[in-house]
C-alpha positions in Angstrom: 186.1 164.4 137.8 187.1 167.3 135.7 185.2 170.6 135.3 184.0 169.7 131.8 182.5 166.4 133.0 180.6 168.2 135.8 179.3 170.9 133.4 177.9 168.1 131.1 176.1 166.3 133.9 174.5 169.5 135.3 171.5 171.3 133.8 170.1 174.5 135.1 166.3 174.6 135.1 165.5 178.0 136.7 164.9 181.4 135.2 167.7 183.7 134.4 171.1 182.7 133.0 174.5 182.5 134.3 177.3 183.3 131.9 180.1 181.6 134.0 181.8 184.9 134.9 181.9 186.1 138.4 183.4 185.4 141.8 183.1 182.3 143.9 180.5 184.0 146.1 178.5 184.9 143.0 178.6 181.2 141.9 177.4 180.0 145.3 174.5 182.5 145.3 173.6 181.5 141.8 173.8 177.8 142.6 171.5 178.3 145.6 169.0 180.1 143.4 169.3 177.5 140.6 168.1 174.0 140.8 170.7 171.7 139.3 169.6 168.5 137.7 171.7 165.9 135.9 171.2 166.0 132.1 170.3 162.3 131.8 167.6 162.7 134.4 166.2 165.7 132.7 166.1 163.8 129.4 164.3 160.9 131.2 161.8 163.3 132.6 161.1 164.8 129.2 160.6 161.4 127.6 158.3 160.4 130.4 156.3 163.6 130.0 156.1 163.0 126.2 154.9 159.4 126.6 152.3 160.5 129.2 151.0 163.1 126.7 150.8 160.4 124.0 148.9 158.2 126.4 146.5 161.0 127.2 145.8 161.5 123.5 145.3 157.8 123.0 143.0 157.4 126.0 140.9 160.5 125.0 140.5 159.0 121.6 139.5 155.6 123.1 137.1 157.4 125.4 135.4 159.2 122.5 135.1 155.8 120.6 133.6 154.1 123.7 131.1 156.9 124.1 130.0 156.7 120.4 129.7 152.9 120.7 127.6 153.3 123.9 125.3 155.8 122.0 125.0 153.3 119.1 124.2 150.5 121.5 121.6 152.5 123.3 119.8 153.4 120.1 119.9 149.7 119.0 118.6 148.7 122.4 115.7 151.1 122.2 114.8 149.9 118.7 114.9 146.3 119.9 112.7 147.1 122.8 110.2 148.9 120.5 110.2 145.9 118.2 109.6 143.5 121.1 106.7 145.6 122.3 105.3 145.6 118.8 105.6 141.8 118.5 103.8 141.3 121.8 101.0 143.7 120.9 100.6 142.2 117.4 100.4 138.7 118.8 97.8 139.9 121.4 95.9 141.5 118.5 95.7 138.1 116.8 98.2 138.5 114.0 98.6 135.4 111.9 101.9 136.3 110.2 103.7 138.3 113.0 106.9 138.8 111.0 105.1 140.4 108.1 103.0 142.5 110.4 106.1 143.7 112.2 107.8 144.7 109.0 104.7 146.6 107.7 104.2 148.3 111.1 107.8 149.4 111.2 107.5 150.9 107.8 104.4 152.8 108.9 106.1 154.0 112.0 109.1 155.3 110.0 111.9 156.8 112.1 109.6 157.5 115.1 110.8 155.1 117.7 108.1 155.9 120.2 105.1 156.1 117.9 101.7 155.1 119.1 101.9 151.3 118.8 98.2 150.8 119.4 97.3 153.3 116.7 99.6 151.7 114.2 98.2 148.2 115.0 94.6 149.5 114.6 95.5 151.1 111.3 97.2 147.8 110.2 94.0 145.9 111.1 91.9 148.2 109.0 94.2 148.2 106.0 95.6 144.6 106.1 92.8 142.4 107.4 94.3 139.3 106.0 97.2 139.5 108.6 94.9 139.0 111.5 92.6 136.1 112.5 88.9 136.5 113.1 88.5 139.3 110.6 87.6 138.6 107.0 88.5 135.3 105.3 91.7 134.7 107.1 91.5 130.9 107.0 89.4 128.8 104.6 86.6 126.9 106.3 86.1 123.2 105.5 83.3 122.2 103.3 80.6 119.8 104.4 82.0 117.0 102.2 85.5 117.0 103.6 85.6 115.7 107.2 88.5 115.1 109.3 88.1 111.4 110.1 90.9 111.2 112.6 89.4 113.9 114.7 85.9 112.3 114.6 87.3 108.9 115.3 89.2 110.2 118.2 86.1 111.8 119.8 84.2 108.5 119.4 87.0 106.6 120.9 87.4 109.0 123.7 83.7 108.9 124.5 83.8 105.1 124.6 86.8 105.2 126.9 85.1 107.7 129.3 81.9 105.6 129.4 83.9 102.4 130.1 85.9 104.1 132.9 82.9 105.8 134.6 80.5 102.9 134.5 82.9 100.0 135.0 80.5 97.8 133.0 82.1 94.9 131.0 80.0 95.6 127.9 81.2 99.2 127.8 84.8 98.1 128.2 84.3 95.5 125.4 82.9 98.1 123.1 85.7 100.5 123.8 88.3 97.7 123.1 86.6 96.9 119.8 86.7 100.6 118.7 90.3 100.9 119.8 91.3 97.9 117.7 89.7 99.5 114.7 91.3 103.0 115.1 94.7 102.2 116.6 96.9 100.0 114.5 
């Protein structure tokens, strides 16, 4: 191997410089103080360092995105939990149309996620009585002229069946079977 080939394959990576002039002893002293690394290996190290720096940048960017997604998901979770609490409390308060009541209650709460749910429901009961059962005219009552025949017939049939079962009398059983024939087709 010639002197030119050796100079191309060796790279000095320490402080100071060597101008190539000097005696053989000076060269030995300088070579001992210098760390000599092949050029190809130094290029490889440089490329690995650059790729590692790029990976660090990409990973830090991914980390910030993951943190922002985690924050968004946490806020969504808290809003869903608040909505579930509101639904349960509205159902316990006797809301007829729970979906409408939830929407109105959310509008009243505004951006406050931890507002006083009981206070909002009480205010909703006062202002929108038609959303809750038992207060006001929530459901129209039946008039005296309109009777639910199926329900009355079921009660008559059930009474006859209970009487026939408890007494064990043949006449009660016969009457029950006649009623059953009339009501059940």
